[in-house]
TIRO-2110 file (N, C-alpha, C; in Angstrom, 1 decimal):
// TIRO-2110
140.8, -82.7, 76.6, N, 1, A
141.7, -83.8, 76.4, CA, 1, A
140.9, -85.0, 75.8, C, 1, A
141.4, -85.6, 74.8, N, 2, A
140.7, -86.7, 74.1, CA, 2, A
140.9, -88.0, 74.8, C, 2, A
139.8, -88.8, 74.8, N, 3, A
139.9, -90.1, 75.3, CA, 3, A
140.4, -91.2, 74.3, C, 3, A
140.6, -90.8, 73.1, N, 4, A
141.1, -91.7, 72.1, CA, 4, A
142.5, -92.1, 72.3, C, 4, A
142.8, -93.4, 72.3, N, 5, A
144.2, -93.8, 72.4, CA, 5, A
144.8, -94.1, 71.1, C, 5, A
146.0, -94.0, 70.9, N, 6, A
146.7, -94.3, 69.7, CA, 6, A
146.8, -95.8, 69.4, C, 6, A
146.5, -96.2, 68.2, N, 7, A
146.6, -97.6, 67.8, CA, 7, A
148.0, -98.1, 67.8, C, 7, A
148.2, -99.3, 68.3, N, 8, A
149.5, -99.9, 68.2, CA, 8, A
149.8, -100.2, 66.7, C, 8, A
151.0, -100.5, 66.4, N, 9, A
151.4, -100.8, 65.0, CA, 9, A
150.6, -102.0, 64.5, C, 9, A
150.5, -103.1, 65.4, N, 10, A
149.7, -104.3, 65.0, CA, 10, A
148.3, -104.0, 64.7, C, 10, A
147.7, -103.1, 65.6, N, 11, A
146.3, -102.8, 65.4, CA, 11, A
146.1, -102.0, 64.1, C, 11, A
147.0, -101.1, 63.8, N, 12, A
147.0, -100.3, 62.6, CA, 12, A
147.1, -101.2, 61.3, C, 12, A
148.0, -102.1, 61.4, N, 13, A
148.1, -103.1, 60.3, CA, 13, A
146.9, -103.9, 60.1, C, 13, A
146.3, -104.3, 61.1, N, 14, A
145.0, -105.1, 61.0, CA, 14, A
143.9, -104.3, 60.4, C, 14, A
143.8, -103.0, 60.9, N, 15, A
142.8, -102.1, 60.3, CA, 15, A
143.0, -101.9, 58.8, C, 15, A
144.3, -101.7, 58.4, N, 16, A
144.6, -101.5, 57.0, CA, 16, A
144.2, -102.7, 56.2, C, 16, A
144.6, -103.9, 56.7, N, 17, A
144.3, -105.2, 56.0, CA, 17, A
142.8, -105.3, 55.8, C, 17, A
142.0, -105.0, 56.9, N, 18, A
140.5, -105.1, 56.8, CA, 18, A
140.0, -104.1, 55.8, C, 18, A
140.5, -102.9, 55.7, N, 19, A
140.1, -101.9, 54.8, CA, 19, A
140.3, -102.4, 53.3, C, 19, A
141.5, -102.9, 53.1, N, 20, A
141.9, -103.4, 51.8, CA, 20, A
140.9, -104.6, 51.4, C, 20, A
140.7, -105.5, 52.3, N, 21, A
139.8, -106.6, 52.0, CA, 21, A
138.4, -106.1, 51.7, C, 21, A
137.9, -105.2, 52.4, N, 22, A
136.6, -104.6, 52.2, CA, 22, A
136.5, -103.9, 50.8, C, 22, A
137.6, -103.2, 50.5, N, 23, A
137.6, -102.5, 49.2, CA, 23, A
137.6, -103.5, 48.0, C, 23, A
138.4, -104.6, 48.2, N, 24, A
138.4, -105.6, 47.1, CA, 24, A
137.0, -106.3, 47.0, C, 24, A
136.3, -106.5, 48.1, N, 25, A
135.0, -107.1, 48.1, CA, 25, A
134.0, -106.3, 47.4, C, 25, A
134.1, -104.9, 47.6, N, 26, A
133.2, -104.0, 47.0, CA, 26, A
133.4, -103.9, 45.5, C, 26, A
134.7, -103.8, 45.1, N, 27, A
135.1, -103.8, 43.7, CA, 27, A
134.6, -105.0, 43.0, C, 27, A
134.8, -106.2, 43.6, N, 28, A
134.5, -107.4, 43.0, CA, 28, A
133.0, -107.5, 42.8, C, 28, A
132.3, -107.0, 43.8, N, 29, A
130.8, -107.1, 43.8, CA, 29, A
130.3, -106.3, 42.6, C, 29, A
130.9, -105.2, 42.3, N, 30, A
130.3, -104.3, 41.2, CA, 30, A
131.0, -104.5, 39.9, C, 30, A
132.0, -105.4, 39.8, N, 31, A
132.6, -105.7, 38.6, CA, 31, A
131.6, -106.4, 37.6, C, 31, A
131.5, -105.9, 36.4, N, 32, A
130.5, -106.4, 35.5, CA, 32, A
130.8, -107.9, 35.2, C, 32, A
129.8, -108.7, 35.3, N, 33, A
129.9, -110.1, 35.0, CA, 33, A
128.8, -110.5, 34.0, C, 33, A
129.2, -111.2, 32.9, N, 34, A
128.2, -111.5, 31.9, CA, 34, A
127.9, -113.0, 32.0, C, 34, A
126.7, -113.4, 32.0, N, 35, A
126.3, -114.8, 32.0, CA, 35, A
126.4, -115.3, 30.6, C, 35, A
126.3, -116.6, 30.4, N, 36, A
126.4, -117.2, 29.1, CA, 36, A
125.3, -116.7, 28.2, C, 36, A
124.0, -116.6, 28.7, N, 37, A
123.0, -116.1, 27.8, CA, 37, A
123.2, -114.6, 27.4, C, 37, A
123.8, -113.8, 28.3, N, 38, A
124.1, -112.4, 28.0, CA, 38, A
125.2, -112.3, 26.9, C, 38, A
126.2, -113.2, 27.0, N, 39, A
127.3, -113.3, 26.0, CA, 39, A
126.7, -113.6, 24.6, C, 39, A
125.8, -114.6, 24.6, N, 40, A
125.1, -115.0, 23.4, CA, 40, A
124.2, -113.9, 22.8, C, 40, A
123.6, -113.1, 23.7, N, 41, A
122.8, -112.0, 23.4, CA, 41, A
123.7, -110.9, 22.7, C, 41, A
124.8, -110.7, 23.2, N, 42, A
125.8, -109.7, 22.7, CA, 42, A
126.2, -110.2, 21.3, C, 42, A
126.5, -111.4, 21.1, N, 43, A
126.9, -111.9, 19.7, CA, 43, A
125.7, -111.8, 18.8, C, 43, A
124.5, -112.1, 19.2, N, 44, A
123.3, -111.9, 18.4, CA, 44, A
123.1, -110.5, 18.0, C, 44, A
123.2, -109.6, 18.9, N, 45, A
123.1, -108.2, 18.6, CA, 45, A
124.2, -107.7, 17.7, C, 45, A
125.4, -108.2, 17.9, N, 46, A
126.5, -107.8, 16.9, CA, 46, A
126.1, -108.3, 15.5, C, 46, A
125.6, -109.5, 15.4, N, 47, A
125.2, -110.0, 14.1, CA, 47, A
124.1, -109.2, 13.5, C, 47, A
123.3, -108.5, 14.4, N, 48, A
122.2, -107.7, 13.9, CA, 48, A
122.6, -106.3, 13.6, C, 48, A
123.9, -106.0, 13.7, N, 49, A
124.4, -104.7, 13.3, CA, 49, A
124.8, -103.7, 14.4, C, 49, A
124.7, -104.1, 15.7, N, 50, A
125.2, -103.2, 16.8, CA, 50, A
126.7, -103.1, 16.7, C, 50, A
127.1, -101.9, 17.0, N, 51, A
128.6, -101.7, 17.0, CA, 51, A
129.2, -102.2, 18.3, C, 51, A
130.5, -102.4, 18.3, N, 52, A
131.2, -102.8, 19.5, CA, 52, A
131.0, -101.7, 20.6, C, 52, A
131.1, -100.4, 20.2, N, 53, A
131.0, -99.4, 21.2, CA, 53, A
129.6, -99.3, 21.8, C, 53, A
128.6, -99.5, 21.0, N, 54, A
127.2, -99.4, 21.6, CA, 54, A
126.9, -100.6, 22.5, C, 54, A
127.5, -101.8, 22.1, N, 55, A
127.3, -102.9, 23.0, CA, 55, A
128.0, -102.8, 24.3, C, 55, A
129.2, -102.3, 24.2, N, 56, A
130.0, -102.0, 25.5, CA, 56, A
129.2, -101.1, 26.4, C, 56, A
128.6, -100.1, 25.9, N, 57, A
127.8, -99.1, 26.7, CA, 57, A
126.6, -99.8, 27.2, C, 57, A
125.9, -100.5, 26.4, N, 58, A
124.7, -101.2, 26.8, CA, 58, A
124.8, -102.2, 27.9, C, 58, A
126.0, -102.9, 27.9, N, 59, A
126.2, -104.0, 28.9, CA, 59, A
127.2, -103.5, 30.0, C, 59, A
127.7, -102.3, 29.9, N, 60, A
128.6, -101.8, 30.9, CA, 60, A
129.9, -102.6, 31.0, C, 60, A
130.5, -103.0, 29.8, N, 61, A
131.7, -103.8, 29.8, CA, 61, A
132.7, -103.1, 28.9, C, 61, A
133.9, -103.5, 28.9, N, 62, A
135.0, -103.0, 28.1, CA, 62, A
134.7, -103.4, 26.6, C, 62, A
135.1, -102.6, 25.6, N, 63, A
135.0, -102.9, 24.2, CA, 63, A
135.8, -104.2, 23.9, C, 63, A
136.9, -104.4, 24.6, N, 64, A
137.7, -105.6, 24.3, CA, 64, A
136.9, -106.8, 24.6, C, 64, A
136.0, -106.8, 25.6, N, 65, A
135.2, -108.0, 25.9, CA, 65, A
134.3, -108.3, 24.8, C, 65, A
133.7, -107.3, 24.2, N, 66, A
132.8, -107.4, 23.0, CA, 66, A
133.6, -108.1, 21.9, C, 66, A
134.8, -107.6, 21.6, N, 67, A
135.6, -108.1, 20.5, CA, 67, A
135.9, -109.6, 20.8, C, 67, A
136.2, -110.0, 22.0, N, 68, A
136.5, -111.4, 22.3, CA, 68, A
135.3, -112.2, 22.1, C, 68, A
134.1, -111.7, 22.3, N, 69, A
132.9, -112.5, 22.1, CA, 69, A
132.7, -112.8, 20.6, C, 69, A
132.8, -111.8, 19.7, N, 70, A
132.5, -112.1, 18.3, CA, 70, A
133.7, -112.5, 17.4, C, 70, A
135.0, -112.3, 17.9, N, 71, A
136.1, -112.5, 17.1, CA, 71, A
136.4, -114.0, 17.0, C, 71, A
136.3, -114.7, 15.8, N, 72, A
136.6, -116.1, 15.7, CA, 72, A
138.0, -116.5, 16.1, C, 72, A
138.9, -115.6, 16.1, N, 73, A
140.3, -116.0, 16.5, CA, 73, A
140.6, -115.9, 18.0, C, 73, A
139.6, -115.3, 18.7, N, 74, A
139.9, -115.1, 20.2, CA, 74, A
139.8, -116.4, 20.9, C, 74, A
140.7, -116.7, 21.8, N, 75, A
140.6, -117.9, 22.6, CA, 75, A
139.6, -117.9, 23.7, C, 75, A
139.0, -116.7, 23.9, N, 76, A
138.0, -116.5, 25.0, CA, 76, A
136.6, -116.6, 24.4, C, 76, A
135.6, -117.1, 25.2, N, 77, A
134.2, -117.2, 24.8, CA, 77, A
134.0, -118.0, 23.6, C, 77, A
134.8, -119.1, 23.4, N, 78, A
134.6, -120.0, 22.2, CA, 78, A
133.2, -120.6, 22.3, C, 78, A
132.8, -120.9, 23.6, N, 79, A
131.5, -121.6, 23.7, CA, 79, A
130.3, -120.8, 23.2, C, 79, A
130.5, -119.5, 23.2, N, 80, A
129.4, -118.7, 22.6, CA, 80, A
129.3, -118.8, 21.1, C, 80, A
130.5, -118.8, 20.5, N, 81, A
130.5, -119.0, 19.0, CA, 81, A
130.2, -120.4, 18.6, C, 81, A
130.5, -121.4, 19.4, N, 82, A
130.2, -122.7, 19.2, CA, 82, A
128.7, -122.9, 19.3, C, 82, A
128.0, -122.2, 20.2, N, 83, A
126.6, -122.2, 20.3, CA, 83, A
125.9, -121.7, 19.1, C, 83, A
126.5, -120.7, 18.5, N, 84, A
125.9, -120.1, 17.2, CA, 84, A
126.0, -121.1, 16.1, C, 84, A
127.2, -121.8, 16.0, N, 85, A
127.4, -122.8, 15.0, CA, 85, A
126.4, -124.0, 15.2, C, 85, A
126.3, -124.4, 16.5, N, 86, A
125.4, -125.6, 16.8, CA, 86, A
124.0, -125.3, 16.4, C, 86, A
123.5, -124.1, 16.8, N, 87, A
122.1, -123.8, 16.5, CA, 87, A
121.8, -123.3, 15.1, C, 87, A
122.8, -122.8, 14.4, N, 88, A
122.6, -122.1, 13.1, CA, 88, A
122.2, -120.7, 13.3, C, 88, A
122.5, -119.8, 12.4, N, 89, A
122.4, -118.4, 12.5, CA, 89, A
121.0, -117.9, 12.9, C, 89, A
119.9, -118.3, 12.2, N, 90, A
118.6, -117.8, 12.5, CA, 90, A
118.1, -118.4, 13.8, C, 90, A
118.3, -119.7, 14.1, N, 91, A
117.9, -120.2, 15.4, CA, 91, A
118.6, -119.6, 16.6, C, 91, A
119.9, -119.3, 16.4, N, 92, A
120.6, -118.6, 17.4, CA, 92, A
120.0, -117.2, 17.7, C, 92, A
119.7, -116.5, 16.7, N, 93, A
119.1, -115.2, 16.9, CA, 93, A
117.7, -115.3, 17.6, C, 93, A
116.9, -116.3, 17.1, N, 94, A
115.6, -116.5, 17.7, CA, 94, A
115.7, -116.8, 19.2, C, 94, A
116.7, -117.6, 19.5, N, 95, A
116.8, -118.1, 20.9, CA, 95, A
117.3, -117.0, 21.9, C, 95, A
118.2, -116.2, 21.4, N, 96, A
118.9, -115.3, 22.3, CA, 96, A
118.5, -113.8, 22.2, C, 96, A
117.7, -113.5, 21.2, N, 97, A
117.2, -112.1, 21.1, CA, 97, A
115.7, -112.0, 21.4, C, 97, A
115.4, -111.5, 22.6, N, 98, A
114.0, -111.3, 22.9, CA, 98, A
113.5, -110.0, 22.3, C, 98, A
112.2, -109.8, 22.2, N, 99, A
111.6, -108.6, 21.7, CA, 99, A
112.0, -107.4, 22.5, C, 99, A
112.1, -107.6, 23.8, N, 100, A
112.4, -106.5, 24.7, CA, 100, A
113.9, -106.0, 24.4, C, 100, A
114.8, -107.0, 24.2, N, 101, A
116.2, -106.6, 24.0, CA, 101, A
116.3, -105.9, 22.6, C, 101, A
115.5, -106.4, 21.6, N, 102, A
115.5, -105.8, 20.3, CA, 102, A
115.1, -104.4, 20.4, C, 102, A
114.0, -104.1, 21.2, N, 103, A
113.5, -102.8, 21.4, CA, 103, A
114.6, -101.9, 22.0, C, 103, A
115.3, -102.4, 23.0, N, 104, A
116.4, -101.6, 23.7, CA, 104, A
117.5, -101.3, 22.7, C, 104, A
117.8, -102.4, 21.9, N, 105, A
118.9, -102.2, 20.9, CA, 105, A
118.6, -101.3, 19.8, C, 105, A
117.3, -101.2, 19.4, N, 106, A
116.9, -100.4, 18.3, CA, 106, A
117.4, -99.0, 18.4, C, 106, A
117.4, -98.5, 19.6, N, 107, A
117.9, -97.1, 19.8, CA, 107, A
119.4, -96.9, 19.5, C, 107, A
120.2, -98.0, 19.6, N, 108, A
121.6, -97.9, 19.3, CA, 108, A
122.0, -98.4, 18.0, C, 108, A
121.2, -99.1, 17.3, N, 109, A
121.5, -99.6, 16.0, CA, 109, A
121.2, -98.6, 14.9, C, 109, A
122.1, -98.2, 14.2, N, 110, A
121.9, -97.2, 13.1, CA, 110, A
122.7, -97.7, 11.9, C, 110, A
122.2, -97.4, 10.7, N, 111, A
123.0, -97.8, 9.5, CA, 111, A
124.4, -97.1, 9.6, C, 111, A
125.4, -97.8, 9.1, N, 112, A
126.7, -97.3, 9.1, CA, 112, A
126.8, -96.1, 8.2, C, 112, A
126.0, -96.1, 7.2, N, 113, A
126.1, -95.0, 6.2, CA, 113, A
124.7, -94.7, 5.8, C, 113, A
124.4, -93.4, 5.3, N, 114, A
123.1, -93.0, 4.8, CA, 114, A
123.1, -93.1, 3.3, C, 114, A
124.2, -93.2, 2.6, N, 115, A
124.2, -93.3, 1.1, CA, 115, A
123.6, -94.6, 0.7, C, 115, A
122.6, -94.5, -0.2, N, 116, A
121.9, -95.7, -0.6, CA, 116, A
122.7, -96.6, -1.5, C, 116, A
123.7, -96.0, -2.1, N, 117, A
124.6, -96.8, -3.0, CA, 117, A
125.8, -97.4, -2.2, C, 117, A
126.0, -97.1, -1.0, N, 118, A
127.1, -97.6, -0.2, CA, 118, A
126.8, -98.9, 0.5, C, 118, A
127.8, -99.6, 0.9, N, 119, A
127.6, -100.9, 1.7, CA, 119, A
126.9, -100.5, 3.0, C, 119, A
125.8, -101.3, 3.3, N, 120, A
124.9, -101.0, 4.4, CA, 120, A
125.0, -102.0, 5.5, C, 120, A
125.6, -101.7, 6.6, N, 121, A
125.8, -102.6, 7.7, CA, 121, A
124.5, -103.0, 8.3, C, 121, A
123.5, -102.1, 8.3, N, 122, A
122.2, -102.4, 8.9, CA, 122, A
121.4, -103.4, 8.0, C, 122, A
121.8, -103.7, 6.8, N, 123, A
121.1, -104.7, 6.0, CA, 123, A
121.6, -106.1, 6.4, C, 123, A
121.1, -106.5, 7.5, N, 124, A
121.8, -107.7, 8.2, CA, 124, A
120.8, -108.9, 8.3, C, 124, A
119.8, -109.0, 7.5, N, 125, A
118.8, -110.0, 7.6, CA, 125, A
119.4, -111.4, 7.5, C, 125, A
120.5, -111.6, 6.7, N, 126, A
121.1, -112.9, 6.4, CA, 126, A
122.4, -113.0, 7.2, C, 126, A
122.7, -112.1, 8.1, N, 127, A
123.9, -112.2, 9.0, CA, 127, A
123.8, -113.5, 9.8, C, 127, A
125.0, -114.1, 10.0, N, 128, A
125.0, -115.3, 10.9, CA, 128, A
125.5, -116.5, 10.1, C, 128, A
125.3, -117.7, 10.7, N, 129, A
125.8, -118.9, 10.2, CA, 129, A
124.7, -119.7, 9.4, C, 129, A
125.0, -120.1, 8.2, N, 130, A
124.0, -120.8, 7.4, CA, 130, A
124.6, -122.2, 6.9, C, 130, A
123.8, -123.1, 6.7, N, 131, A
124.2, -124.4, 6.0, CA, 131, A
123.7, -124.3, 4.6, C, 131, A
124.7, -124.4, 3.6, N, 132, A
124.3, -124.3, 2.2, CA, 132, A
125.1, -125.2, 1.4, C, 132, A
124.5, -125.5, 0.2, N, 133, A
125.1, -126.4, -0.8, CA, 133, A
124.6, -126.0, -2.2, C, 133, A
125.5, -125.9, -3.1, N, 134, A
125.1, -125.7, -4.5, CA, 134, A
125.3, -126.9, -5.4, C, 134, A
125.0, -126.8, -6.6, N, 135, A
125.1, -128.0, -7.5, CA, 135, A
126.5, -128.6, -7.7, C, 135, A
127.5, -127.8, -7.3, N, 136, A
128.9, -128.3, -7.4, CA, 136, A
129.4, -128.9, -6.1, C, 136, A
128.6, -128.9, -5.1, N, 137, A
129.1, -129.4, -3.8, CA, 137, A
128.5, -130.8, -3.5, C, 137, A
129.3, -131.6, -2.9, N, 138, A
128.8, -133.0, -2.5, CA, 138, A
128.3, -133.0, -1.0, C, 138, A
128.6, -131.9, -0.3, N, 139, A
128.1, -131.9, 1.1, CA, 139, A
127.8, -130.5, 1.5, C, 139, A
127.0, -130.3, 2.6, N, 140, A
126.6, -129.0, 3.1, CA, 140, A
127.9, -128.3, 3.7, C, 140, A
127.9, -127.0, 3.5, N, 141, A
128.9, -126.1, 4.0, CA, 141, A
128.3, -125.2, 5.1, C, 141, A
129.1, -125.0, 6.2, N, 142, A
128.7, -124.0, 7.2, CA, 142, A
129.4, -122.7, 6.7, C, 142, A
128.5, -121.7, 6.5, N, 143, A
129.0, -120.5, 5.9, CA, 143, A
128.5, -119.3, 6.8, C, 143, A
129.5, -118.5, 7.2, N, 144, A
129.2, -117.3, 8.1, CA, 144, A
129.1, -116.1, 7.2, C, 144, A
128.0, -115.4, 7.3, N, 145, A
127.8, -114.1, 6.6, CA, 145, A
128.0, -113.0, 7.7, C, 145, A
128.9, -112.1, 7.4, N, 146, A
129.2, -111.1, 8.5, CA, 146, A
129.7, -109.8, 7.9, C, 146, A
129.4, -108.7, 8.5, N, 147, A
129.9, -107.4, 8.2, CA, 147, A
131.4, -107.4, 8.7, C, 147, A
132.3, -107.0, 7.8, N, 148, A
133.7, -106.9, 8.2, CA, 148, A
134.3, -105.6, 7.8, C, 148, A
134.9, -105.0, 8.8, N, 149, A
135.5, -103.6, 8.6, CA, 149, A
136.8, -103.7, 7.8, C, 149, A
137.0, -102.7, 7.0, N, 150, A
138.2, -102.6, 6.2, CA, 150, A
139.5, -102.7, 7.0, C, 150, A
140.5, -103.5, 6.5, N, 151, A
141.7, -103.8, 7.2, CA, 151, A
142.9, -103.9, 6.3, C, 151, A
143.2, -102.7, 5.7, N, 152, A
144.4, -102.7, 4.8, CA, 152, A
144.2, -103.5, 3.6, C, 152, A
145.2, -104.3, 3.2, N, 153, A
145.2, -105.2, 2.0, CA, 153, A
144.3, -106.4, 2.2, C, 153, A
144.2, -106.9, 3.4, N, 154, A
143.4, -108.1, 3.7, CA, 154, A
141.9, -107.8, 3.4, C, 154, A
141.3, -106.8, 3.9, N, 155, A
139.9, -106.4, 3.6, CA, 155, A
140.0, -104.9, 3.1, C, 155, A
140.0, -104.7, 1.8, N, 156, A
140.2, -103.4, 1.3, CA, 156, A
138.9, -102.5, 1.5, C, 156, A
137.7, -103.0, 1.6, N, 157, A
136.5, -102.3, 1.7, CA, 157, A
135.6, -102.9, 2.8, C, 157, A
135.1, -102.0, 3.7, N, 158, A
134.1, -102.5, 4.7, CA, 158, A
132.9, -103.0, 3.9, C, 158, A
132.3, -104.1, 4.4, N, 159, A
131.1, -104.6, 3.7, CA, 159, A
130.8, -106.0, 4.2, C, 159, A
129.9, -106.7, 3.5, N, 160, A
129.4, -108.0, 3.8, CA, 160, A
130.3, -109.0, 3.2, C, 160, A
130.9, -109.9, 4.0, N, 161, A
131.8, -111.0, 3.5, CA, 161, A
131.3, -112.3, 4.0, C, 161, A
131.8, -113.4, 3.4, N, 162, A
131.4, -114.7, 3.9, CA, 162, A
132.7, -115.5, 4.1, C, 162, A
132.5, -116.5, 5.1, N, 163, A
133.6, -117.4, 5.4, CA, 163, A
133.0, -118.8, 5.4, C, 163, A
133.6, -119.7, 4.5, N, 164, A
133.2, -121.0, 4.3, CA, 164, A
134.0, -121.9, 5.3, C, 164, A
133.4, -122.4, 6.4, N, 165, A
134.1, -123.2, 7.4, CA, 165, A
134.4, -124.6, 6.9, C, 165, A
133.8, -125.0, 5.8, N, 166, A
134.1, -126.4, 5.3, CA, 166, A
134.8, -126.3, 4.0, C, 166, A
135.6, -125.3, 3.8, N, 167, A
136.3, -125.2, 2.5, CA, 167, A
137.8, -125.4, 2.7, C, 167, A
138.6, -125.2, 1.7, N, 168, A
140.1, -125.3, 1.8, CA, 168, A
140.6, -124.1, 2.7, C, 168, A
139.9, -123.0, 2.8, N, 169, A
140.3, -121.8, 3.5, CA, 169, A
139.3, -121.4, 4.5, C, 169, A
139.1, -122.2, 5.6, N, 170, A
138.1, -121.9, 6.6, CA, 170, A
138.2, -120.6, 7.4, C, 170, A
139.4, -120.0, 7.4, N, 171, A
139.6, -118.8, 8.2, CA, 171, A
139.6, -117.5, 7.3, C, 171, A
139.4, -117.6, 6.0, N, 172, A
139.5, -116.5, 5.2, CA, 172, A
138.1, -115.9, 4.9, C, 172, A
138.0, -114.5, 4.8, N, 173, A
136.8, -113.8, 4.4, CA, 173, A
136.8, -113.7, 2.9, C, 173, A
135.7, -113.9, 2.2, N, 174, A
135.6, -113.8, 0.8, CA, 174, A
134.5, -112.9, 0.3, C, 174, A
134.6, -112.4, -0.9, N, 175, A
133.5, -111.8, -1.6, CA, 175, A
133.7, -112.1, -3.1, C, 175, A
132.8, -111.7, -3.9, N, 176, A
132.9, -112.0, -5.3, CA, 176, A
133.4, -110.7, -6.0, C, 176, A
133.6, -110.8, -7.3, N, 177, A
134.0, -109.6, -8.1, CA, 177, A
132.9, -108.6, -8.2, C, 177, A
131.7, -109.0, -8.0, N, 178, A
130.5, -108.1, -8.1, CA, 178, A
130.5, -107.2, -6.8, C, 178, A
130.6, -105.9, -6.9, N, 179, A
130.6, -105.1, -5.7, CA, 179, A
129.2, -105.1, -5.0, C, 179, A
128.2, -105.5, -5.7, N, 180, A
126.9, -105.6, -5.1, CA, 180, A
126.8, -106.6, -3.9, C, 180, A
127.7, -107.6, -4.0, N, 181, A
127.7, -108.6, -2.9, CA, 181, A
128.1, -108.0, -1.6, C, 181, A
128.9, -106.9, -1.6, N, 182, A
129.3, -106.3, -0.4, CA, 182, A
128.2, -105.4, 0.3, C, 182, A
127.2, -105.1, -0.4, N, 183, A
126.2, -104.1, 0.0, CA, 183, A
125.3, -104.6, 1.1, C, 183, A
124.8, -105.8, 1.0, N, 184, A
123.8, -106.3, 2.0, CA, 184, A
124.2, -107.7, 2.3, C, 184, A
123.7, -108.2, 3.5, N, 185, A
123.9, -109.6, 3.8, CA, 185, A
123.2, -110.5, 2.9, C, 185, A
122.0, -110.1, 2.4, N, 186, A
121.3, -110.9, 1.4, CA, 186, A
122.1, -111.1, 0.1, C, 186, A
122.7, -110.0, -0.4, N, 187, A
123.5, -110.1, -1.6, CA, 187, A
124.7, -111.0, -1.3, C, 187, A
125.3, -110.9, -0.2, N, 188, A
126.5, -111.7, 0.2, CA, 188, A
126.1, -113.2, 0.2, C, 188, A
124.9, -113.4, 0.8, N, 189, A
124.4, -114.8, 0.9, CA, 189, A
124.2, -115.4, -0.5, C, 189, A
123.6, -114.7, -1.3, N, 190, A
123.4, -115.2, -2.7, CA, 190, A
124.7, -115.4, -3.4, C, 190, A
125.7, -114.5, -3.3, N, 191, A
127.0, -114.7, -3.9, CA, 191, A
127.7, -115.9, -3.3, C, 191, A
127.6, -116.1, -2.0, N, 192, A
128.3, -117.2, -1.4, CA, 192, A
127.7, -118.5, -1.9, C, 192, A
126.4, -118.6, -2.0, N, 193, A
125.7, -119.8, -2.4, CA, 193, A
126.2, -120.2, -3.8, C, 193, A
126.4, -119.3, -4.7, N, 194, A
126.9, -119.6, -6.0, CA, 194, A
128.4, -119.9, -6.0, C, 194, A
129.1, -119.4, -5.0, N, 195, A
130.6, -119.4, -5.1, CA, 195, A
131.3, -120.6, -4.3, C, 195, A
130.6, -121.1, -3.3, N, 196, A
131.3, -122.1, -2.5, CA, 196, A
131.6, -123.4, -3.3, C, 196, A
132.7, -124.1, -2.8, N, 197, A
133.1, -125.3, -3.4, CA, 197, A
133.7, -126.3, -2.4, C, 197, A
133.6, -127.5, -2.6, N, 198, A
134.2, -128.5, -1.7, CA, 198, A
135.7, -128.5, -1.7, C, 198, A
136.3, -129.1, -0.6, N, 199, A
137.7, -129.2, -0.6, CA, 199, A
138.2, -130.1, -1.7, C, 199, A
139.4, -129.7, -2.2, N, 200, A
140.0, -130.5, -3.3, CA, 200, A
140.6, -131.8, -2.8, C, 200, A
END
């Protein structure tokens, strides 16, 4: 004969509530949380050519989180993108990409294509935000150089594009008629420097 007594309804409900609370605490404890420097690190690695999938695996987060960090239209993580604008592209990379992280990321960063004549996502030396002005401009322009995936009629070909934040169309991605501008971030930078113009 067992000495165990049956729980009353109240005791059973209390035990159930305690179990649910403990489960929530455990799940919350192990839920991935990114610090501000980690978010900046993710944006820096994205600018250096890491894919959304590889970054999600590296940091143990959802791919949607990675998209929110780098997408200029996302209402989330604006402070990360503002930090990149505040520091400038190369300073942002220098500040948030340690040698150790670059070594870890090297194993997941691969050129998007092997064809030497194709647009090369890994050619990302000039990726990021730059301040530039040509002879036709009266003021400096903040210009983002970024790899952009093909998206129907808006972006017909995946490649390197630029966005002039101080132009008439600050939200639009541009390239020139020369297909070489799409191949590397350096080519895109050179094309943007020749192409930008002040607001009318």
